[in-house]
N, C-alpha and C positions, 0 to 999 in steps of 0.2 A: 503494500500500499504506500503511495507517495506520502511524504511527510505532510504536505499541505492538506491532504484529506484527513489525517489523523488530528490535526489541530482543530478541524471543524467539529469534532466530537466534544471538545472542551465545553461547547456552549449547549450541547445536547442534554436536556434534563433526564432523558431515558437511557443514556449511556451508562453501562454498569462500571463506573470508574473506581469504586471503593471497596476495598477488602473488608471482611467482617471486622477485623481488628481496628482498622482505621475508622470504619462507620461507627463502631461502639465508642471509640475514643472521641469523635467528633460530637456524638450525642451525649456523652458523659454517662454512659450506661454500660452494661455488660454484654458480651456476646450472647449469654444465655437469654437476655431480654430479646435480642434480635431473633434468636432462634424460636422463642415463644410467640412472638408476633407472626413469625412465618408459619408456625404450627397451627395458629389461629386463623390462617389464610388471609391476613391483613395485607401482607406483602409476599411476593415470591421472588426472592433473589435469583438472578441468572447464576449459572455455574461457569467457572473457567474450565479450560481443557482439563486442568487437573482436579476438577470437581470441587474447587473452593467457591464459597458464596461471594457474589459481587453485587454491590448495591449502587443504584443510581441516585442522583440528587433528588428526584421526585420520590423515590422510596424512602430516602432520609427524612424528607419533610413529613411523610406520613408517619414514620417511626417517631419523630420528634413530637408529633401530635399525641401519639400513643402514650409516649413517656410523660407528657404533660398531664394527660388524664390519670395515669397511674400514680404520679406524684401528688395528685390531688385526693388519692384515696380510692380511685375506681379500680375494681378487679381487672386483671389484664384482658380476660375474655370479654367482659362488658366494654372496656375502652375499644377493643377492636371492633366490636359490633356497632358501637356508637359511630365510629369513624366510617365504617362501611355504609351505615344508614345516612350519614351526612353526605357521603359521596353520591349515593343513589338520589337523594333528595336534590342535590346540585344539578345532577344530570336531568332529572325529571323537570326541574325549573327551566333548564336551558332548552329542552325539547318543547315545553309549553310556550316559551317565549318565541320560539321559531314557529310554532303553529299559529301564534297570534299574529306574528309579522305576515305569514302567508295568508292568513284569513283577511287581514286588513288590506292587503294588496289586491285580493280578489274582489273585495267589497269596493274598493276605489277604482276598480277596473283597470288595474296595472297589469 
């Protein structure tokens, strides 16, 4: 891969750039916490060719939200479910807004 292509990945929120150890360090948590939220299906890290977990910036933001809830006393399974439901709600709201835009365009004769 040319060097200029690899630099483009630095801005990609979905690129699995962080090892489990580095991700845990960045979040101020343990590797066990990352495994637990993976077991709860909140995030699914990609695996390197050697089988090591790799996390993206997007996944780290989700993990940080889970840690925030757990730090407030929410059980980890409940925290993961809350985040999944928040994500589903956000997606439903996005879809509804798109439907409203489409409907208003049809009503306006566009």
